[in-house]
C-alpha positions as CSV (number, residue, x, y, z in Angstrom):
1,M,0.0,-0.1,-0.1
2,I,1.5,3.5,-1.1
3,E,1.5,5.9,1.7
4,Q,1.7,9.9,2.4
5,K,4.6,11.0,0.4
6,V,7.9,11.7,1.9
7,K,9.5,15.0,2.2
8,K,10.0,15.1,5.9
9,V,12.9,13.1,7.4
10,V,14.0,12.8,11.0
11,I,17.0,11.0,12.0
12,A,16.9,9.9,15.5
13,G,20.4,10.2,17.1
14,G,23.6,11.9,16.1
15,G,27.1,10.2,16.9
16,T,28.8,8.8,13.8
17,A,25.9,7.1,12.3
18,G,23.3,10.0,13.0
19,W,25.7,11.9,11.0
20,I,27.1,10.1,8.5
21,T,23.2,9.4,7.5
22,A,22.5,13.4,7.8
23,A,25.7,14.1,5.3
24,A,24.5,11.7,2.8
25,L,21.2,12.7,2.4
26,S,21.8,16.4,2.8
27,S,24.2,16.6,-0.1
28,Q,22.4,14.5,-2.2
29,L,19.1,15.2,-2.0
30,G,18.9,17.8,0.2
31,R,16.9,19.8,-2.4
32,L,13.8,17.5,-1.6
33,L,13.3,17.0,1.5
34,D,13.7,18.9,4.8
35,I,15.7,16.6,7.1
36,T,16.2,17.0,10.8
37,L,18.6,14.9,13.6
38,I,17.8,14.6,17.0
39,E,20.6,14.5,19.3
40,S,21.0,15.0,23.1
41,D,24.8,16.1,24.7
42,S,24.2,14.2,27.6
43,I,23.8,11.2,26.0
44,G,27.4,9.6,25.2
45,T,28.3,7.4,22.1
46,V,30.2,4.3,21.5
47,G,33.0,6.3,19.5
48,V,35.7,4.3,19.0
49,G,35.2,2.6,15.8
50,E,38.5,4.1,14.4
51,A,39.2,2.0,11.5
52,T,38.0,1.8,7.8
53,I,37.8,0.3,4.4
54,P,38.1,1.3,1.5
55,T,34.8,2.0,0.5
56,H,34.6,4.9,3.0
57,K,37.2,7.0,0.3
58,S,34.1,6.3,-2.2
59,F,31.8,7.6,0.6
60,H,33.3,10.5,0.5
61,Q,34.0,11.1,-3.0
62,L,30.4,11.2,-3.5
63,L,29.5,13.5,-0.8
64,G,32.6,15.9,-2.5
65,I,34.4,15.8,0.9
66,D,38.2,17.0,1.0
67,E,40.8,14.0,1.5
68,R,43.2,16.8,3.8
69,Q,40.2,18.9,5.2
70,F,38.8,15.2,6.5
71,M,41.9,13.9,7.8
72,K,43.3,16.8,9.2
73,A,40.1,17.1,11.2
74,T,39.7,13.9,12.4
75,R,43.3,13.4,13.1
76,A,43.3,10.7,10.2
77,T,46.1,8.2,8.9
78,F,46.1,5.9,6.3
79,K,45.2,2.4,6.6
80,L,46.4,-0.4,4.2
81,G,45.3,-3.8,5.9
82,I,45.2,-5.8,9.1
83,A,48.1,-7.5,10.3
84,F,46.5,-10.6,12.5
85,E,48.7,-11.9,15.3
86,N,48.6,-15.6,16.9
87,W,45.1,-16.5,15.3
88,G,46.2,-19.6,14.1
89,Q,48.2,-20.5,16.8
90,Q,50.3,-18.9,18.9
91,G,52.9,-17.1,17.1
92,D,51.4,-16.9,14.4
93,R,51.2,-14.0,11.7
94,Y,49.4,-13.2,8.6
95,F,48.6,-9.9,6.4
96,H,44.9,-9.3,5.4
97,S,45.8,-6.2,2.8
98,F,43.5,-4.0,0.8
99,G,45.3,-4.7,-2.4
100,K,45.1,-7.0,-5.3
101,V,47.5,-10.4,-5.0
102,G,49.6,-10.5,-8.1
103,R,47.9,-10.9,-11.7
104,S,44.8,-12.6,-12.8
105,T,42.7,-13.8,-15.8
106,W,39.6,-14.4,-17.0
107,M,40.3,-18.1,-16.4
108,G,41.1,-18.3,-13.0
109,H,42.6,-15.9,-10.5
110,F,46.6,-15.5,-9.5
111,Q,46.6,-18.2,-6.7
112,H,45.9,-21.0,-9.4
113,M,48.9,-19.5,-11.4
114,W,51.1,-19.0,-8.1
115,Q,50.3,-22.4,-6.4
116,Y,51.7,-24.4,-9.6
117,A,54.9,-21.7,-9.2
118,N,55.4,-22.6,-5.8
119,E,55.1,-26.1,-6.3
120,K,57.8,-26.0,-8.9
121,G,60.0,-23.6,-7.0
122,L,59.6,-20.9,-9.3
123,C,58.5,-17.8,-7.0
124,G,58.7,-16.5,-3.6
125,D,55.9,-16.0,-1.0
126,I,52.5,-15.2,-2.1
127,D,52.4,-12.1,-0.3
128,D,55.8,-11.0,-2.2
129,Y,53.2,-10.2,-5.1
130,C,51.2,-7.5,-3.5
131,L,51.8,-3.7,-3.5
132,E,49.9,-2.8,-0.7
133,L,50.4,-5.7,1.9
134,Q,54.6,-4.8,1.2
135,A,54.4,-1.1,1.6
136,A,52.8,-1.6,4.7
137,E,55.4,-4.0,5.9
138,A,57.9,-1.2,5.4
139,G,55.8,1.2,7.2
140,K,55.3,3.0,3.7
141,F,53.0,5.0,2.4
142,S,52.1,7.1,-1.0
143,L,49.9,8.8,-3.9
144,S,51.0,8.7,-6.8
145,D,49.8,8.2,-10.7
146,K,52.5,5.4,-11.2
147,A,51.8,3.4,-8.4
148,N,47.4,3.3,-7.5
149,I,47.2,2.1,-4.0
150,N,44.0,1.0,-2.6
151,Y,43.7,2.2,1.8
152,A,41.4,3.3,3.7
153,Y,41.4,5.3,7.2
154,H,41.9,5.2,11.1
155,L,40.2,7.9,12.6
156,D,38.8,9.6,15.3
157,A,35.2,8.3,15.2
158,G,34.3,11.7,17.8
159,L,35.6,14.3,15.7
160,Y,34.5,12.8,12.9
161,A,31.0,13.0,13.6
162,K,31.8,17.1,14.3
163,F,33.2,17.0,11.3
164,L,30.4,15.8,9.2
165,R,27.6,17.8,11.9
166,D,29.1,21.2,10.4
167,F,29.3,19.5,7.0
168,S,25.3,18.9,7.4
169,E,24.4,22.0,9.3
170,K,25.5,24.0,6.4
171,R,23.4,22.0,3.4
172,G,20.1,22.5,5.6
173,V,20.0,19.7,8.4
174,K,18.7,21.2,11.5
175,R,19.9,19.4,14.5
176,E,17.2,19.8,17.9
177,E,18.8,19.2,20.8
178,G,17.0,16.8,23.0
179,K,16.3,13.5,24.7
180,I,13.3,11.4,22.9
181,N,10.8,10.5,25.5
182,N,8.2,8.6,23.7
183,V,7.4,7.3,19.8
184,S,3.5,8.2,18.7
185,L,2.2,5.4,16.6
186,C,-0.3,5.7,14.2
187,V,-3.4,3.4,15.1
188,N,-4.5,2.6,12.1
189,T,-1.4,1.6,10.2
190,G,1.8,1.5,12.7
191,F,3.8,3.8,11.0
192,I,5.5,6.8,13.2
193,E,4.0,9.6,13.4
194,S,5.9,12.0,16.0
195,L,8.5,12.2,18.8
196,T,8.7,13.7,21.8
197,L,11.7,15.0,23.4
198,D,12.2,15.3,26.9
199,N,11.6,19.5,27.2
200,G,8.2,18.8,25.3
201,Q,8.5,19.4,22.1
202,L,6.7,16.9,19.3
203,I,8.4,16.6,15.6
204,S,6.9,14.7,13.2
205,G,7.9,13.8,10.3
206,D,7.3,11.2,7.1
207,L,10.6,8.7,7.1
208,F,12.2,7.9,10.2
209,I,15.8,6.9,10.6
210,D,17.1,5.3,13.6
211,C,20.8,6.4,14.5
212,T,20.1,5.5,18.9
213,G,23.0,2.2,18.7
214,F,22.3,-0.8,20.6
215,K,18.9,0.8,22.3
216,G,17.3,0.9,19.1
217,I,14.3,3.4,20.8
218,L,12.5,3.2,17.3
219,I,13.2,-0.1,15.5
220,G,13.3,-2.2,18.8
221,S,11.4,-0.4,21.8
222,A,8.4,1.4,19.2
223,L,8.1,-0.6,16.5
224,N,9.5,-4.3,18.1
225,V,11.7,-5.4,15.3
226,E,13.4,-8.4,17.0
227,L,17.2,-9.2,16.3
228,E,17.7,-12.0,15.0
229,D,21.0,-13.7,17.2
230,W,24.2,-14.6,15.9
231,R,26.1,-15.0,19.1
232,H,25.9,-18.9,18.6
233,W,29.1,-18.7,15.9
234,L,30.0,-14.7,16.7
235,P,30.1,-14.9,20.6
236,V,32.4,-12.1,21.9
237,N,30.6,-9.5,23.8
238,R,32.3,-7.2,25.4
239,A,34.8,-4.8,24.3
240,L,37.4,-2.9,26.8
241,A,38.6,0.4,24.8
242,V,41.4,2.9,26.0
243,Q,43.5,5.8,24.2
244,T,47.2,5.8,24.8
245,T,50.5,8.1,23.6
246,L,51.9,6.8,21.1
247,T,55.5,5.6,21.6
248,E,56.6,4.6,18.0
249,E,56.4,5.3,14.7
250,V,53.0,5.6,13.2
251,Q,52.1,2.3,10.8
252,P,49.7,2.1,7.9
253,Y,47.7,-0.7,9.6
254,T,45.4,-1.4,11.8
255,R,47.0,-4.9,14.2
256,S,44.5,-7.4,15.7
257,M,46.1,-9.4,18.2
258,A,44.1,-12.9,19.8
259,H,44.5,-13.4,23.5
260,E,42.8,-16.5,25.1
261,A,39.7,-15.3,24.8
262,G,39.4,-13.4,22.0
263,W,41.7,-10.3,20.6
264,Q,42.8,-7.1,20.7
265,W,43.3,-4.3,18.1
266,R,45.7,-1.4,18.0
267,I,45.1,1.4,16.1
268,P,47.4,4.6,15.0
269,L,46.5,7.9,14.9
270,Q,48.0,10.9,14.1
271,N,48.4,12.0,18.1
272,R,47.5,8.6,19.8
273,I,46.8,5.0,20.0
274,G,42.8,3.4,20.2
275,N,43.4,0.1,22.0
276,G,40.8,-2.5,22.7
277,F,40.5,-5.9,23.6
278,I,37.4,-7.9,22.9
279,Y,36.2,-10.9,24.4
280,S,33.5,-13.4,25.5
281,N,32.8,-12.6,28.9
282,D,31.4,-16.7,29.1
283,H,35.2,-17.2,29.3
284,M,37.0,-14.4,31.2
285,S,35.8,-11.8,33.5
286,D,35.6,-7.9,33.2
287,D,38.3,-7.9,35.9
288,Q,40.7,-10.5,33.7
289,A,39.6,-8.7,30.8
290,Y,41.0,-5.1,31.8
291,A,44.0,-6.7,33.4
292,G,44.8,-8.0,30.0
293,L,44.0,-4.8,28.2
294,M,46.4,-2.7,30.7
295,A,49.3,-5.2,30.0
296,N,49.1,-5.6,26.5
297,I,49.5,-1.5,25.9
298,Q,52.2,1.2,25.1
299,G,52.6,4.3,25.9
300,D,50.6,6.4,29.1
301,T,46.9,6.3,29.2
302,V,45.0,9.4,28.0
303,S,41.3,8.4,28.5
304,D,39.9,6.0,31.2
305,P,39.3,2.2,29.7
306,K,35.4,2.1,28.1
307,L,33.6,-0.9,28.4
308,I,31.0,-1.7,26.2
309,H,28.5,-4.2,25.9
310,F,26.7,-5.9,22.9
311,S,25.6,-9.5,21.4
312,T,26.0,-10.0,17.9
313,G,23.0,-10.1,15.0
314,K,20.6,-7.8,13.4
315,R,17.2,-6.6,13.2
316,K,14.9,-9.3,11.1
317,Y,13.9,-5.9,9.6
318,Q,16.6,-3.0,8.4
319,W,13.6,-1.3,6.9
320,Y,10.0,-1.4,9.3
321,K,7.0,0.6,8.5
322,N,8.6,3.9,7.9
323,C,11.4,3.4,10.0
324,V,15.1,2.8,8.5
325,S,17.5,1.8,11.0
326,L,21.3,2.3,10.7
327,G,24.4,1.8,12.6
328,L,24.2,0.2,15.7
329,S,20.3,0.3,16.2
330,S,20.0,-2.0,12.9
331,G,22.5,-5.0,14.3
332,F,26.1,-5.4,15.0
333,L,29.0,-7.6,13.7
334,E,32.2,-7.7,15.8
335,P,34.9,-5.2,14.7
336,L,37.5,-7.5,13.6
337,E,36.9,-6.4,9.9
338,S,36.2,-2.5,10.5
339,T,33.1,-2.7,8.8
340,S,30.7,-0.5,11.0
341,I,31.0,2.3,9.4
342,H,31.1,0.9,6.0
343,L,27.5,-0.6,6.7
344,I,26.5,2.5,8.0
345,Q,27.8,4.4,4.7
346,V,25.8,2.0,2.0
347,G,22.8,1.7,4.1
348,I,22.3,5.3,3.4
349,T,23.7,5.1,0.2
350,R,21.1,2.5,-0.4
351,L,18.5,4.4,1.0
352,I,18.8,7.3,-1.3
353,Q,19.2,5.0,-4.4
354,M,15.4,3.6,-3.2
355,F,14.2,7.1,-1.4
356,P,10.2,6.3,-1.1
357,F,9.3,9.9,-2.3
358,D,5.9,8.9,-3.4
359,G,5.3,6.9,-0.6
360,V,6.8,3.7,1.7
361,N,5.8,1.0,0.0
362,D,6.0,-2.7,0.2
363,A,7.8,-3.4,-2.4
364,L,10.7,-0.9,-1.6
365,R,11.2,-2.3,1.5
366,S,11.3,-5.7,1.0
367,R,14.2,-5.0,-1.5
368,F,15.9,-3.2,0.9
369,N,15.8,-5.9,3.4
370,D,16.8,-8.3,1.0
371,V,20.3,-6.8,0.0
372,S,21.0,-5.3,3.2
373,N,20.5,-9.2,5.2
374,A,22.5,-10.7,1.9
375,E,25.4,-8.4,2.7
376,L,25.5,-8.9,6.3
377,T,25.4,-12.5,6.2
378,S,28.1,-12.5,3.6
379,I,30.3,-10.4,6.3
380,R,29.1,-12.6,9.5
381,D,30.7,-15.5,7.3
382,F,33.6,-14.0,6.7
383,L,34.4,-13.0,9.9
384,I,33.3,-16.8,11.1
385,A,36.1,-18.1,8.8
386,H,38.7,-16.2,11.0
387,Y,37.7,-18.1,14.1
388,K,36.6,-21.7,12.3
389,L,40.2,-22.4,11.0
390,N,42.2,-21.7,14.3
391,K,44.8,-24.3,16.1
392,R,44.6,-22.7,19.5
393,P,44.0,-24.7,22.7
394,E,42.4,-22.4,24.5
395,N,38.3,-23.4,25.8
396,F,37.4,-20.7,23.7
397,W,39.7,-21.2,20.7
398,R,38.7,-24.9,20.5
399,E,34.5,-24.4,20.8
400,R,34.6,-21.9,17.6
401,A,37.7,-24.7,15.9
402,E,34.5,-27.3,16.5
403,L,31.3,-24.7,15.6
404,D,28.8,-25.7,13.1
405,L,29.1,-23.2,10.2
406,P,26.3,-21.6,8.3
407,D,26.0,-23.8,5.3
408,S,26.6,-20.3,3.0
409,L,29.7,-20.7,4.9
410,Q,30.8,-24.1,4.9
411,Q,30.4,-24.3,0.9
412,R,33.3,-21.1,0.1
413,L,36.0,-23.5,2.7
414,D,34.8,-27.0,0.9
415,L,35.1,-25.5,-2.6
416,Y,38.5,-23.5,-1.8
417,K,39.9,-26.6,0.3
418,A,38.9,-29.0,-3.2
419,S,39.8,-26.0,-5.7
420,A,41.5,-23.2,-4.4
421,I,38.5,-21.1,-5.8
422,A,37.5,-18.3,-3.7
423,Y,34.6,-16.1,-5.1
424,Q,32.7,-12.4,-4.7
425,D,29.2,-12.7,-5.3
426,D,27.5,-9.4,-5.7
427,S,26.0,-9.1,-2.1
428,D,29.6,-10.2,-1.2
429,L,31.4,-6.9,0.2
430,F,35.1,-8.9,0.6
431,R,36.9,-9.3,-2.6
432,V,38.6,-12.6,-3.8
433,D,41.8,-11.7,-2.8
434,S,40.7,-10.7,0.8
435,W,39.6,-14.6,1.2
436,N,42.6,-16.0,-0.5
437,Q,44.5,-13.4,2.2
438,V,42.2,-14.8,5.6
439,L,42.2,-18.6,4.1
440,R,45.7,-18.8,3.6
441,G,46.6,-17.0,6.5
442,Q,44.3,-18.9,9.4
443,G,45.9,-21.9,7.4
444,L,43.7,-23.7,5.3
445,R,45.6,-25.1,2.1
446,S,44.2,-26.2,-1.2
447,E,44.5,-29.4,-2.7
448,G,43.6,-29.0,-6.2
449,Y,43.8,-26.0,-8.6
450,H,43.2,-24.7,-11.6
451,K,46.2,-26.2,-14.3
452,M,46.3,-22.2,-16.2
453,G,50.0,-22.2,-15.2
454,H,50.4,-25.2,-17.7
455,L,50.1,-23.2,-20.6
456,V,52.9,-21.1,-20.2
457,S,56.8,-22.5,-19.5
458,D,58.4,-22.6,-16.4
459,A,61.1,-19.8,-17.9
460,E,58.7,-17.7,-18.8
461,L,56.5,-17.8,-15.8
462,K,59.5,-17.7,-13.7
463,R,60.3,-14.3,-15.2
464,A,56.8,-13.2,-15.4
465,L,56.7,-13.6,-11.4
466,A,60.2,-12.0,-10.8
467,D,59.4,-9.2,-12.9
468,L,56.6,-8.4,-10.4
469,K,58.0,-9.2,-7.4
470,S,60.7,-6.4,-8.5
471,S,58.5,-4.0,-10.0
472,I,56.6,-3.8,-6.3
473,E,60.4,-3.7,-4.7
474,K,61.4,-0.9,-6.4
475,T,58.0,0.7,-6.0
476,V,57.9,0.1,-1.8
477,N,61.6,1.1,-2.0
478,A,60.6,4.6,-3.5
479,M,58.4,5.1,-0.9
480,P,58.3,7.6,1.9
481,K,57.3,6.6,4.9
482,H,54.3,6.7,6.8
483,T,54.7,9.5,9.4
484,E,56.7,11.3,6.3
485,F,54.1,10.8,3.6
486,L,51.4,12.7,6.5
487,H,53.7,15.7,6.9
488,Q,54.1,16.4,3.3
489,Y,50.7,15.9,2.4
490,G,49.9,18.6,5.0
491,I,47.7,16.6,7.3
492,K,50.3,16.1,10.2
């Protein structure tokens, strides 16, 4: 059923999710809409999402945001990927980079060619053939037309929200200060009609976007859209976050360090380090987690440790009635692969593409939810793979290794083990190279592979791989150190 035309949009909640939403709507559809954002200074935000993926760059290009201005305002650094330490077993280390590995053809991806060459002793390690990975390991970074490098950012989430607030208000977004005390629903349709603030102000709208965090005041409390629980597969449910001073060279990558009941992140910004300790409270107490975090940080603390409770899963519907949930209100996948900010950005981009100008209807909602659910499920499977393929002895890790997998992930792992085939479907965020790097890094080896390497002589194959490796080495050698480039770029 077609409802009333949509002109007035109300965003409930600020923080990263709210102001990303406001920035996108005002920059793309601002001339067509009346946009109000409700935010209370007395309500804190999670504010620890400091790492992104390369889609962040594309989102800023869409909005016309200047990279230097953004990075200077948010004290951002460049990110080329994630170093995973102790994830397979103690002492292991591998890199999930944002770059392409080698050169692929229509017939098959590079890992097939490399696997044949490796068996014949014609090549180096597969990591030798990725520019971004080699630059990250060398602590280097540069932007050049000659070397098209794929990157993301580390940023201060609080400063990012302030940056986007200024951006949005300049484009007509109205901010209303206050807490939401009541959500009024239409007795006939069940649609949200208005929100009442603690000061008595009534704010009506046609479309409401829930950015109220884990509380889900609109989508959960008012509309009763249930959360689909994924804790069976992803059981970590606590995070302790603390900021520390810089004590070493700023590296262009995130560190993810596994511990006995989860993992720890280390994210370098221009002026400090963001640290987080992720764990399952079924396997570790809060006191043990605090001790583990404080024993594995560098530098002096510049903030008090912040304890965050969460559970992994998603709303049954991301869009229900005339309410779209974005950010933590829509569900949560642990920050292992830095997807939280991406999911906000892709959610609002999808809404802009499918905006219900002529009224909210079932066909729009259904398509939006189907695409959102497929993407979330694919990301969930990618995260589970990190845990499933471990060989650590602790109870937490043994339970993860013995877990029955979703059919969608089991099929991927079986295919890769049998034939070295990784793939990216339309709903998949992570590319073939991402799957290859993580599956190999976690110790999964393929029993077979495509024989495309047999189509060239050993001498030709050896020469081609040597030339590629040499080209990457020369490019990396010519790059400045990451910190040096930040100064050259005028942002530090």
